[in-house]
DSSP file (Angstrom, degrees, kcal/mol; ACC not computed):
  #  RESIDUE AA STRUCTURE BP1 BP2  ACC     N-H-->O    O-->H-N    N-H-->O    O-->H-N    TCO  KAPPA ALPHA  PHI   PSI    X-CA   Y-CA   Z-CA
    1    1 A X              0   0    0      0, 0.0     2,-0.3     0, 0.0   129,-0.1   0.000 360.0 360.0 360.0 -20.3    9.0   17.6   10.0
    2    2 A X        -     0   0    0    126,-0.1     2,-0.2   127,-0.0   129,-0.1  -0.974 360.0 -91.1-154.2 161.4    5.7   15.6    9.8
    3    3 A X        -     0   0    0     -2,-0.3     2,-0.3   126,-0.1   126,-0.2  -0.565  42.9-178.9 -76.4 140.3    2.5   15.4    7.8
    4    4 A X  E     -A  128   0A   0    124,-2.2   124,-3.3    -2,-0.2     2,-0.3  -0.878  10.0-143.4-134.5 169.7   -0.4   17.4    9.1
    5    5 A X  E     -A  127   0A   0     39,-1.4     2,-0.7    38,-0.3   122,-0.2  -0.975  19.9-132.5-143.2 146.7   -4.0   17.8    7.8
    6    6 A X  E     -A  126   0A   0    120,-2.4   120,-2.3    -2,-0.3     2,-0.3  -0.905  48.0-160.4 -92.8 112.0   -6.8   20.3    7.3
    7    7 A X  E     -A  125   0A   0     -2,-0.7   118,-0.2   118,-0.2     2,-0.1  -0.732  19.9-127.3-111.0 143.3   -9.7   18.1    8.7
    8    8 A X        -     0   0    0    116,-2.6   115,-0.1    -2,-0.3    -1,-0.0  -0.487  15.7-141.6 -72.8 154.4  -13.4   18.1    8.5
    9    9 A X  S    S+     0   0    0     -2,-0.1     2,-0.2   114,-0.1    -1,-0.1   0.792  82.0  66.6 -84.7 -30.9  -15.3   18.0   11.8
   10   10 A X  S    S-     0   0    0    114,-0.1   114,-0.5   112,-0.0     2,-0.3  -0.582  80.0-127.2 -93.1 151.9  -17.9   15.6   10.5
   11   11 A X        -     0   0    0     -2,-0.2     2,-0.3   112,-0.2   112,-0.3  -0.752  24.3-162.5 -94.9 146.7  -17.5   12.0    9.5
   12   12 A X  B     +F  122   0B   0    110,-3.5   110,-2.0    -2,-0.3    23,-0.1  -0.965  17.9 177.6-130.8 146.5  -18.7   10.8    6.1
   13   13 A X  S    S+     0   0    0      1,-0.4     2,-0.4    -2,-0.3    -1,-0.1   0.694  73.6  23.2-105.0 -86.4  -19.4    7.4    4.7
   14   14 A X  S    S+     0   0    0     77,-0.1   133,-1.4    75,-0.1   134,-1.4  -0.731  82.5 137.8 -88.3 131.6  -20.8    7.5    1.1
   15   15 A X  E     -GH  90 146C   0     75,-2.2    75,-2.4    -2,-0.4     2,-0.4  -0.987  45.6-131.4-162.3 165.5  -19.9   10.6   -0.8
   16   16 A X  E     +GH  89 145C   0    129,-2.3   129,-2.7    -2,-0.3     2,-0.4  -0.993  27.0 178.5-122.5 135.5  -18.8   12.2   -4.1
   17   17 A X  E     +GH  88 144C   0     71,-2.7    71,-3.3    -2,-0.4     2,-0.3  -0.998   3.6 174.8-138.3 133.5  -16.0   14.7   -4.1
   18   18 A X  E     +GH  87 143C   0    125,-2.5   125,-2.9    -2,-0.4     2,-0.3  -0.983  11.2 146.2-135.2 151.9  -14.4   16.5   -7.0
   19   19 A X  E     -G   86   0C   0     67,-2.1    67,-3.1    -2,-0.3     2,-0.5  -0.978  43.7-108.9-167.4 169.3  -11.8   19.3   -7.2
   20   20 A X  E     -GH  85 140C   0    120,-2.8   120,-2.7    -2,-0.3     2,-0.5  -0.947  31.5-161.5-108.9 133.4   -8.9   20.7   -9.1
   21   21 A X  E     -GH  84 139C   0     63,-3.0    63,-2.8    -2,-0.5     2,-0.6  -0.970   4.5-165.1-122.1 123.5   -5.4   20.2   -7.5
   22   22 A X  E     -GH  83 138C   0    116,-2.9   116,-2.4    -2,-0.5     2,-0.8  -0.930   4.6-172.7-108.8 118.0   -2.5   22.3   -8.5
   23   23 A X  E >   - H   0 137C   0     59,-1.8     3,-2.7    -2,-0.6   114,-0.2  -0.869  33.3-127.0-108.6  94.8    0.9   21.0   -7.3
   24   24 A X  G >  S-     0   0    0    112,-2.3     3,-1.8    -2,-0.8   112,-0.3  -0.143  82.6 -12.5 -53.4 124.3    3.2   24.0   -8.3
   25   25 A X  G 3  S-     0   0    0      1,-0.3    -1,-0.3   110,-0.1     3,-0.1   0.615 112.7 -82.4  59.8  15.3    6.1   22.8  -10.5
   26   26 A X  G <  S+     0   0    0     -3,-2.7     2,-0.5     1,-0.2    29,-0.4   0.641  90.4 144.4  68.4  13.8    5.3   19.2   -9.5
   27   27 A X    <   +     0   0    0     -3,-1.8   109,-0.5   109,-0.1    -1,-0.2  -0.756  47.2   4.1 -92.1 125.1    7.2   19.7   -6.3
   28   28 A X  S    S-     0   0    0     -2,-0.5    27,-0.5   107,-0.1     2,-0.3  -0.618  72.9 -92.5 111.4-165.2    5.9   17.9   -3.2
   29   29 A X  E     +B   54   0A   0     -2,-0.2   100,-0.8    25,-0.2     2,-0.2  -0.975  39.1 153.9-157.1 139.7    3.2   15.5   -2.2
   30   30 A X  E     +B   53   0A   0     23,-3.1    23,-2.4    -2,-0.3     2,-0.3  -0.790  10.2 176.0-149.4-169.0   -0.3   16.0   -0.9
   31   31 A X  E     -B   52   0A   0     96,-0.5    96,-2.9    21,-0.2     2,-0.6  -0.943  32.8-100.1 171.2 171.3   -3.6   14.0   -0.8
   32   32 A X  E     -BC  51 126A   0     19,-2.4    19,-2.9    -2,-0.3     2,-0.3  -0.956  30.9-145.7-116.8 113.4   -7.2   13.8    0.3
   33   33 A X  E     -BC  50 125A   0     92,-3.5    92,-1.6    -2,-0.6     2,-0.4  -0.585  18.1-168.6 -74.5 136.7   -7.9   11.5    3.2
   34   34 A X  E     -B   49   0A   0     15,-2.7    15,-0.5    -2,-0.3    90,-0.2  -0.981  66.0  -1.4-128.1 142.8  -11.2    9.8    3.0
   35   35 A X  E    S+     0   0A   0     87,-0.5    84,-0.5    -2,-0.4    14,-0.3   0.896 100.8 143.6  47.4  46.7  -13.0    7.8    5.8
   36   36 A X  E     - C   0 123A   0     87,-1.9    87,-2.5    12,-0.2     2,-0.3  -0.454  42.4-136.1-110.2 179.4  -10.0    8.6    8.0
   37   37 A X  E     -B   47   0A   0     10,-2.3    10,-2.5    85,-0.2     2,-0.4  -0.995  17.7-118.7-141.2 146.1   -9.4    9.4   11.7
   38   38 A X  E     +B   46   0A   0     -2,-0.3     8,-0.3     8,-0.2     3,-0.2  -0.699  28.9 173.4 -79.9 128.8   -7.3   11.9   13.6
   39   39 A X  E    S+     0   0A   0      6,-2.2     2,-0.4    -2,-0.4     7,-0.2   0.532  74.5  42.0-112.2 -11.1   -4.8   10.1   15.9
   40   40 A X  E  >> -B   45   0A   0      5,-1.5     5,-1.9     1,-0.1     4,-0.9  -0.828  62.7-178.4-135.4  95.9   -2.8   13.1   17.1
   41   41 A X  T  45S+     0   0    0     -2,-0.4    -1,-0.1     1,-0.2     5,-0.0   0.771  80.6  57.5 -68.2 -27.4   -5.2   16.0   17.9
   42   42 A X  T  45S+     0   0    0      1,-0.2    -1,-0.2     2,-0.0    -2,-0.0   0.884 120.8  26.1 -70.1 -39.4   -2.4   18.4   18.8
   43   43 A X  T  45S-     0   0    0     -3,-0.3   -38,-0.3     2,-0.1    -2,-0.2   0.341 104.9-120.8-106.5   4.4   -0.6   18.1   15.4
   44   44 A X  T  <5 +     0   0    0     -4,-0.9   -39,-1.4     1,-0.2     2,-0.4   0.933  50.5 169.4  52.4  51.2   -3.7   17.2   13.4
   45   45 A X  E   < -B   40   0A   0     -5,-1.9    -6,-2.2   -41,-0.2    -5,-1.5  -0.774  12.6-165.2 -95.7 141.8   -2.1   14.0   12.2
   46   46 A X  E     -B   38   0A   0     -2,-0.4     2,-0.3    -8,-0.3    -8,-0.2  -0.872  12.9-162.1-129.3 151.7   -4.4   11.5   10.4
   47   47 A X  E     +B   37   0A   0    -10,-2.5   -10,-2.3    -2,-0.3     2,-0.3  -0.988  44.2  65.2-134.6 149.8   -4.5    7.9    9.4
   48   48 A X  E    S- D   0  64A   0     16,-2.6    16,-1.7    -2,-0.3    18,-0.2  -0.881  85.2 -12.6 138.7-169.1   -6.6    6.0    6.9
   49   49 A X  E     -BD  34  63A   0    -15,-0.5   -15,-2.7   -14,-0.3     2,-0.4  -0.398  59.1-169.8 -67.0 136.7   -7.2    5.8    3.1
   50   50 A X  E     -BD  33  62A   0     12,-3.0    12,-3.5   -17,-0.3     2,-0.7  -0.991  24.6-139.6-132.5 127.7   -5.7    8.7    1.1
   51   51 A X  E     -BD  32  61A   0    -19,-2.9   -19,-2.4    -2,-0.4    10,-0.2  -0.777  43.5-132.7 -79.7 114.9   -6.2    9.6   -2.5
   52   52 A X  E     -B   31   0A   0      8,-2.4     7,-1.5    -2,-0.7     2,-0.4  -0.382  26.5-170.0 -88.1 150.7   -2.7   10.6   -3.3
   53   53 A X  E     +B   30   0A   0    -23,-2.4   -23,-3.1     5,-0.2     2,-0.2  -0.972  46.1  74.1-135.2 115.1   -1.2   13.6   -5.1
   54   54 A X  E >> S-B   29   0A   0     -2,-0.4     3,-2.8   -25,-0.2     4,-1.5  -0.699  85.9 -52.7 154.1 156.3    2.5   13.6   -6.1
   55   55 A X  T 34 S+     0   0    0    -27,-0.5    -2,-0.1   -29,-0.4    23,-0.1  -0.241 125.5   9.9 -53.3 128.2    5.0   12.2   -8.5
   56   56 A X  T 34 S+     0   0    0     21,-0.1    -1,-0.3     1,-0.1    22,-0.1   0.324 128.8  60.5  84.3  -7.8    4.8    8.4   -8.6
   57   57 A X  T X4  +     0   0    0     -3,-2.8     3,-2.2    20,-0.1    -5,-0.3   0.483  63.7 135.1-127.9  -9.3    1.6    8.5   -6.5
   58   58 A X  T 3< S+     0   0    0     -4,-1.5    -5,-0.2     1,-0.3    15,-0.2  -0.156  80.7   6.9 -50.2 131.4   -1.0   10.4   -8.6
   59   59 A X  T 3  S+     0   0    0     -7,-1.5    -1,-0.3     1,-0.2     2,-0.2   0.470  99.6 126.2  79.0   2.1   -4.4    8.7   -8.6
   60   60 A X    <   -     0   0    0     -3,-2.2    -8,-2.4    -8,-0.2     2,-0.6  -0.492  61.2-129.2 -88.1 160.9   -3.4    6.0   -6.1
   61   61 A X  E     -DE  51  71A   0     10,-3.0    10,-2.5   -10,-0.2     9,-2.1  -0.955  35.8-170.2-107.5 110.1   -5.3    5.1   -2.9
   62   62 A X  E     -DE  50  69A   0    -12,-3.5   -12,-3.0    -2,-0.6     2,-1.1  -0.714  26.7-127.0-104.8 149.7   -2.6    5.1   -0.2
   63   63 A X  E > > -DE  49  68A   0      5,-1.5     5,-1.6    -2,-0.3     3,-1.5  -0.733  28.0-157.4 -96.6  86.2   -2.8    3.9    3.4
   64   64 A X  E 3 5S-D   48   0A   0    -16,-1.7   -16,-2.6    -2,-1.1     5,-0.0  -0.486  77.4  -8.5 -66.2 118.8   -1.6    6.9    5.3
   65   65 A X  T 3 5S+     0   0    0     -2,-0.4    -1,-0.3   -18,-0.2   -18,-0.1   0.561 121.7  84.9  72.8   7.9   -0.3    5.8    8.7
   66   66 A X  T < 5S-     0   0    0     -3,-1.5    -2,-0.2   -18,-0.2    -1,-0.1   0.119 114.2 -71.2-129.6  20.6   -1.7    2.2    8.2
   67   67 A X  T   5S-     0   0    0     -4,-0.4     2,-0.2    49,-0.0    -3,-0.1   0.742  75.0 -80.0 104.7  22.7    1.1    0.5    6.3
   68   68 A X  E   <S+E   63   0A   0     -5,-1.6    -5,-1.5    -6,-0.0    -2,-0.1  -0.530  86.4  26.6  97.6-154.7    1.3    1.8    2.7
   69   69 A X  E     +E   62   0A   0     -7,-0.2    -7,-0.2    -2,-0.2     3,-0.1  -0.156  36.7 172.7 -61.2 137.1   -0.5    1.2   -0.5
   70   70 A X  E    S+     0   0A   0     -9,-2.1     2,-0.4     1,-0.3    -8,-0.2   0.773  78.3   0.7 -97.1 -56.5   -4.1    0.0   -0.6
   71   71 A X  E     -E   61   0A   0    -10,-2.5   -10,-3.0    36,-0.0    -1,-0.3  -0.984  66.3-152.6-140.6 125.3   -4.7    0.3   -4.3
   72   72 A X        -     0   0    0     -2,-0.4   -12,-0.1   -12,-0.2   -13,-0.1  -0.641  37.9 -90.1 -92.2 152.8   -2.3    1.4   -7.1
   73   73 A X        -     0   0    0     -2,-0.2    32,-0.2   -15,-0.2    -1,-0.1  -0.305  23.9-147.1 -60.4 143.7   -3.5    3.0  -10.3
   74   74 A X  S    S+     0   0    0     30,-2.0     2,-0.3    29,-0.1    -1,-0.1   0.598  80.4  55.8 -86.2 -12.4   -4.2    0.6  -13.1
   75   75 A X  S    S-     0   0    0     29,-0.2     2,-0.6    27,-0.1    -2,-0.1  -0.838  93.5-102.5-119.3 156.4   -3.1    3.1  -15.8
   76   76 A X        +     0   0    0     -2,-0.3     3,-0.2     1,-0.1    -2,-0.1  -0.680  38.9 173.1 -74.2 119.5    0.1    5.1  -16.3
   77   77 A X        +     0   0    0     -2,-0.6    -1,-0.1   -19,-0.1   -21,-0.1  -0.058  39.3 116.6-117.7  31.1   -0.7    8.6  -15.1
   78   78 A X        +     0   0    0      1,-0.2     2,-1.3   -23,-0.1    -1,-0.1   0.743  59.1  75.5 -74.4 -23.0    2.8   10.0  -15.4
   79   79 A X  S    S+     0   0    0     -3,-0.2     2,-0.3     0, 0.0    -1,-0.2  -0.700  71.7 154.0 -92.2  88.9    1.8   12.6  -18.1
   80   80 A X        -     0   0    0     -2,-1.3     2,-0.1     1,-0.0     4,-0.1  -0.750  41.4-123.3-117.1 161.0    0.0   15.1  -16.0
   81   81 A X        -     0   0    0     -2,-0.3     3,-0.1     2,-0.1    -1,-0.0  -0.418  33.9-108.1 -88.5 172.3   -0.7   18.8  -16.1
   82   82 A X  S    S+     0   0    0      1,-0.2   -59,-1.8    -2,-0.1     2,-0.5   0.902 114.0  41.7 -68.8 -39.3    0.3   21.2  -13.3
   83   83 A X  E    S-G   22   0C   0    -61,-0.2     2,-0.4   -63,-0.0   -61,-0.3  -0.945  82.1-171.0-108.6 127.2   -3.4   21.4  -12.3
   84   84 A X  E     -G   21   0C   0    -63,-2.8   -63,-3.0    -2,-0.5     2,-0.5  -0.933  20.9-127.3-125.4 141.8   -5.3   18.1  -12.3
   85   85 A X  E     -G   20   0C   0     -2,-0.4    15,-3.3   -65,-0.2     2,-0.4  -0.744  26.7-167.7 -88.2 126.7   -8.9   17.3  -11.9
   86   86 A X  E     -GI  19  99C   0    -67,-3.1   -67,-2.1    -2,-0.5     2,-0.4  -0.900   8.6-175.7-113.3 143.9   -9.7   14.7   -9.3
   87   87 A X  E     -GI  18  98C   0     11,-2.0    11,-2.7    -2,-0.4     2,-0.4  -0.991   4.2-175.4-137.5 130.8  -13.0   12.9   -8.7
   88   88 A X  E     -GI  17  97C   0    -71,-3.3   -71,-2.7    -2,-0.4     2,-0.5  -0.993   6.2-177.9-129.8 129.4  -13.6   10.5   -5.8
   89   89 A X  E     -GI  16  96C   0      7,-2.4     7,-2.5    -2,-0.4     2,-0.5  -0.985   1.3-177.6-125.9 121.0  -16.7    8.3   -5.2
   90   90 A X  E     +GI  15  95C   0    -75,-2.4   -75,-2.2    -2,-0.5     2,-0.4  -0.975  13.5 162.0-116.4 117.7  -16.9    6.2   -2.1
   91   91 A X  E >   - I   0  94C   0      3,-2.5     3,-2.1    -2,-0.5     2,-0.2  -0.962  61.6 -42.5-141.5 118.5  -20.1    4.1   -1.9
   92   92 A X  T 3  S-     0   0    0     -2,-0.4     0, 0.0     1,-0.3     0, 0.0  -0.448 123.6 -23.6  61.3-129.5  -20.4    1.1    0.4
   93   93 A X  T 3  S+     0   0    0     -2,-0.2    16,-3.3    -3,-0.1     2,-0.4   0.172 120.8  94.7 -97.7  17.3  -17.2   -0.9    0.2
   94   94 A X  E <   -IJ  91 108C   0     -3,-2.1    -3,-2.5    14,-0.3     2,-0.4  -0.875  50.1-170.1-116.8 143.1  -16.3    0.5   -3.3
   95   95 A X  E     -IJ  90 107C   0     12,-2.9    12,-1.8    -2,-0.4     2,-0.4  -0.997   2.0-170.2-130.8 135.7  -14.1    3.5   -4.3
   96   96 A X  E     -IJ  89 106C   0     -7,-2.5    -7,-2.4    -2,-0.4     2,-0.4  -0.994   5.3-172.4-124.6 127.3  -13.7    5.0   -7.7
   97   97 A X  E     -IJ  88 105C   0      8,-2.9     7,-2.7    -2,-0.4     8,-1.4  -0.975   0.6-170.7-119.5 130.5  -10.9    7.6   -8.4
   98   98 A X  E     -IJ  87 103C   0    -11,-2.7   -11,-2.0    -2,-0.4     2,-0.5  -0.972   5.5-165.4-120.5 138.6  -10.7    9.6  -11.6
   99   99 A X  E >  S-IJ  86 102C   0      3,-2.8     3,-1.8    -2,-0.4   -13,-0.2  -0.981  80.5 -17.9-123.4 116.2   -7.7   11.7  -12.5
  100  100 A X  T 3  S-     0   0    0    -15,-3.3    -1,-0.1    -2,-0.5   -14,-0.1   0.877 129.8 -52.6  52.3  41.2   -8.3   14.1  -15.4
  101  101 A X  T 3  S+     0   0    0    -16,-0.3     2,-0.4     1,-0.2    -1,-0.3   0.306 115.6 114.6  83.4  -9.0  -11.4   12.0  -16.4
  102  102 A X  E <   -J   99   0C   0     -3,-1.8    -3,-2.8   -25,-0.0     2,-0.4  -0.820  69.7-121.9 -98.1 131.1   -9.4    8.8  -16.5
  103  103 A X  E     +J   98   0C   0     -2,-0.4    -5,-0.3    -5,-0.2     3,-0.1  -0.569  35.6 168.0 -71.2 124.5  -10.3    6.0  -14.0
  104  104 A X  E    S+     0   0C   0     -7,-2.7   -30,-2.0    -2,-0.4     2,-0.4   0.719  70.8  21.0-105.3 -32.9   -7.2    5.1  -11.9
  105  105 A X  E     +J   97   0C   0     -8,-1.4    -8,-2.9   -32,-0.2    -1,-0.4  -0.996  55.5 158.8-138.1 131.7   -8.9    3.1   -9.2
  106  106 A X  E     +J   96   0C   0     -2,-0.4     2,-0.3   -10,-0.2   -10,-0.2  -0.562  42.8 106.3-149.9  76.4  -12.3    1.3   -9.4
  107  107 A X  E    S-J   95   0C   0    -12,-1.8   -12,-2.9    -2,-0.1     2,-0.2  -0.894  70.7 -83.8-147.8 169.3  -12.3   -1.4   -6.8
  108  108 A X  E     -J   94   0C   0     -2,-0.3   -14,-0.3   -14,-0.2     3,-0.1  -0.575  50.4-106.9 -76.0 145.9  -13.6   -2.5   -3.4
  109  109 A X        -     0   0    0    -16,-3.3    -1,-0.1    -2,-0.2     8,-0.1  -0.349  51.9 -83.6 -60.9 153.5  -11.7   -1.3   -0.4
  110  110 A X        -     0   0    0      6,-0.3     8,-1.3     1,-0.1    -1,-0.1  -0.349  56.7-111.6 -56.6 144.5   -9.6   -4.0    1.3
  111  111 A X    >   -     0   0    0      6,-0.2     3,-2.0     1,-0.1     5,-0.1  -0.155  29.7 -92.8 -78.5 175.5  -11.9   -6.1    3.6
  112  112 A X  T 3  S+     0   0    0      1,-0.3     5,-0.2     5,-0.1    -1,-0.1   0.617 122.1  62.3 -65.1 -13.5  -11.8   -6.2    7.3
  113  113 A X  T 3  S+     0   0    0      3,-0.1    -1,-0.3     2,-0.0    -3,-0.0   0.601  90.1  90.0 -86.2 -11.7   -9.5   -9.2    7.3
  114  114 A X  S X  S-     0   0    0     -3,-2.0     3,-0.6     1,-0.1    -4,-0.0  -0.241  90.9-109.1 -82.6 172.6   -6.7   -7.3    5.5
  115  115 A X  T 3  S+     0   0    0      1,-0.3     2,-0.3   -48,-0.1    -1,-0.1   0.818 115.7  36.1 -66.6 -32.7   -3.9   -5.3    7.0
  116  116 A X  T 3  S-     0   0    0     -5,-0.1    -6,-0.3   -47,-0.1    -1,-0.3  -0.552  78.7-179.5-123.3  65.0   -5.5   -2.0    5.9
  117  117 A X    <   -     0   0    0     -3,-0.6     2,-0.5    -2,-0.3    -6,-0.2  -0.359  26.8-124.3 -67.5 147.7   -9.3   -2.3    6.2
  118  118 A X        -     0   0    0     -8,-1.3    -1,-0.1   -70,-0.1   -82,-0.1  -0.784  22.1-126.7 -92.2 131.0  -11.3    0.7    5.2
  119  119 A X        -     0   0    0    -84,-0.5     3,-0.1    -2,-0.5   -70,-0.1  -0.343  15.9-122.3 -70.6 159.0  -13.7    2.1    7.7
  120  120 A X  S    S+     0   0    0      1,-0.2     2,-0.3    -2,-0.0   -28,-0.1   0.747  92.3   4.3 -72.9 -24.3  -17.4    2.6    6.8
  121  121 A X  S    S+     0   0    0    -86,-0.2     2,-0.3  -108,-0.1  -108,-0.3  -0.981  70.7 138.5-155.3 159.6  -17.1    6.3    7.7
  122  122 A X  B     -F   12   0B   0   -110,-2.0  -110,-3.5    -2,-0.3   -87,-0.5  -0.970  48.8 -56.7 177.6-177.3  -14.5    8.9    8.7
  123  123 A X  E     - C   0  36A   0    -87,-2.5   -87,-1.9    -2,-0.3     2,-0.4  -0.293  38.0-129.4 -77.3 163.3  -13.3   12.4    8.2
  124  124 A X  E     +     0   0A   0   -114,-0.5  -116,-2.6   -90,-0.2     2,-0.3  -0.938  36.1 174.0-105.6 136.0  -12.2   14.1    5.0
  125  125 A X  E     -AC   7  33A   0    -92,-1.6   -92,-3.5    -2,-0.4     2,-0.5  -0.999  29.4-135.9-147.7 145.9   -8.8   15.8    5.3
  126  126 A X  E     -AC   6  32A   0   -120,-2.3  -120,-2.4    -2,-0.3     2,-0.3  -0.894  30.6-128.2-103.5 128.5   -6.4   17.5    3.0
  127  127 A X  E     -A    5   0A   0    -96,-2.9     2,-0.6    -2,-0.5   -96,-0.5  -0.542  16.9-166.1 -83.1 137.1   -2.7   16.6    3.6
  128  128 A X  E     -A    4   0A   0   -124,-3.3  -124,-2.2    -2,-0.3     2,-0.2  -0.944  28.6-144.9-113.9 101.8    0.1   19.1    4.1
  129  129 A X    >   -     0   0    0   -100,-0.8     3,-0.5    -2,-0.6  -126,-0.1  -0.464   6.6-129.7 -77.8 135.1    3.1   16.8    3.6
  130  130 A X  T 3  S+     0   0    0     -2,-0.2  -127,-0.1     1,-0.2    -1,-0.1  -0.337  81.9  44.3 -73.7 160.7    6.3   17.3    5.6
  131  131 A X  T 3  S+     0   0    0   -129,-0.1     2,-0.4     1,-0.1    -1,-0.2   0.517  83.6  97.8  88.0   6.0    9.7   17.6    4.1
  132  132 A X    X   +     0   0    0     -3,-0.5     3,-1.6     1,-0.1  -103,-0.1  -0.713  38.4 171.7-127.2  81.3    9.0   19.9    1.1
  133  133 A X  T 3  S+     0   0    0     -2,-0.4    -1,-0.1     1,-0.3    -3,-0.0   0.740  82.8  46.6 -64.3 -21.8    9.9   23.5    2.1
  134  134 A X  T 3  S+     0   0    0      2,-0.0    -1,-0.3     0, 0.0     2,-0.2   0.319  85.6 124.1-100.1   7.1    9.3   24.8   -1.5
  135  135 A X    <   -     0   0    0     -3,-1.6     2,-0.4    -6,-0.1  -107,-0.1  -0.442  34.3-179.1 -73.4 138.5    6.0   23.0   -2.0
  136  136 A X        +     0   0    0   -109,-0.5  -112,-2.3  -112,-0.3     2,-0.4  -0.952   6.4 174.9-135.3 118.1    2.9   25.0   -3.0
  137  137 A X  E     -H   23   0C   0     -2,-0.4     2,-0.4  -114,-0.2  -114,-0.2  -0.973   8.0-168.4-125.5 138.4   -0.3   23.1   -3.4
  138  138 A X  E     -H   22   0C   0   -116,-2.4  -116,-2.9    -2,-0.4     2,-0.5  -0.989   8.6-160.1-129.4 134.9   -3.8   24.5   -4.1
  139  139 A X  E     +H   21   0C   0     -2,-0.4     2,-0.3  -118,-0.2  -118,-0.2  -0.966  26.3 163.3-111.2 122.1   -7.2   22.9   -4.0
  140  140 A X  E     +H   20   0C   0   -120,-2.7  -120,-2.8    -2,-0.5    -2,-0.0  -0.829  48.0  32.2-132.8 171.4   -9.9   24.7   -5.9
  141  141 A X  E    S-     0   0C   0     -2,-0.3     2,-0.4  -122,-0.2    -1,-0.2   0.847  73.7-176.0  51.5  41.6  -13.4   24.1   -7.4
  142  142 A X  E     -     0   0C   0     -3,-0.2     2,-0.4  -123,-0.1  -123,-0.2  -0.548   7.6-179.3 -74.8 125.9  -14.2   21.7   -4.5
  143  143 A X  E     -H   18   0C   0   -125,-2.9  -125,-2.5    -2,-0.4     2,-0.4  -0.995   1.3-177.5-126.4 132.2  -17.6   20.0   -4.9
  144  144 A X  E     -H   17   0C   0     -2,-0.4     2,-0.4  -127,-0.2  -127,-0.2  -0.995  10.0-175.9-136.1 132.9  -18.9   17.6   -2.3
  145  145 A X  E     -H   16   0C   0   -129,-2.7  -129,-2.3    -2,-0.4     2,-0.8  -0.988  20.7-142.1-128.8 122.3  -22.1   15.6   -2.1
  146  146 A X  E     -H   15   0C   0     -2,-0.4     3,-0.5  -131,-0.2  -131,-0.3  -0.742  18.0-177.3 -81.4 109.2  -22.9   13.4    1.0
  147  147 A X    >   +     0   0    0   -133,-1.4     3,-0.9    -2,-0.8  -132,-0.2   0.601  68.6  80.9 -84.4 -12.4  -24.5   10.3   -0.5
  148  148 A X  T 3  S+     0   0    0   -134,-1.4    -1,-0.2     1,-0.2  -133,-0.1   0.817  91.2  52.2 -63.0 -29.9  -25.3    8.8    2.9
  149  149 A X  T 3  S+     0   0    0     -3,-0.5     2,-1.1  -135,-0.2    -1,-0.2   0.657  92.0  81.5 -81.3 -15.9  -28.4   10.9    3.2
  150  150 A X    <         0   0    0     -3,-0.9    -1,-0.1    -4,-0.2    -3,-0.0  -0.727 360.0 360.0 -95.7  90.8  -29.8    9.9   -0.2
  151  151 A X              0   0    0     -2,-1.1    -1,-0.2     0, 0.0    -2,-0.1   0.366 360.0 360.0-117.0 360.0  -31.5    6.5    0.4
């Protein structure tokens, strides 16, 4: 009935994250929240930037709960495999997203004057999207490096 999330307890600023995401039969929608915040602790609902997973949204940076798209992919990523490799680097005010080795987003986050400013730090969360009773999504081979500590 609503989106919910598997959330980190710690907040992160600069980081690298890579993983393989399998969206069985291409059914459903999921994503990885970055620099986000929990706004409903009872239902684990989150708002903030989300690296999106799903038909029409693969490789985009979406504004979950903050008004829609932040950054759309610059390339056509419609020809995807069932399991796709994601790579995310957030460093300072810049985000780079790669999908199967291809850069889809390589831009600065919207600034603080925009409708959807990106916070300097926040939780990492995996989305469980509502409305897809037949959805099966798997995240594997997760690798995470906190770059904030490397100065």
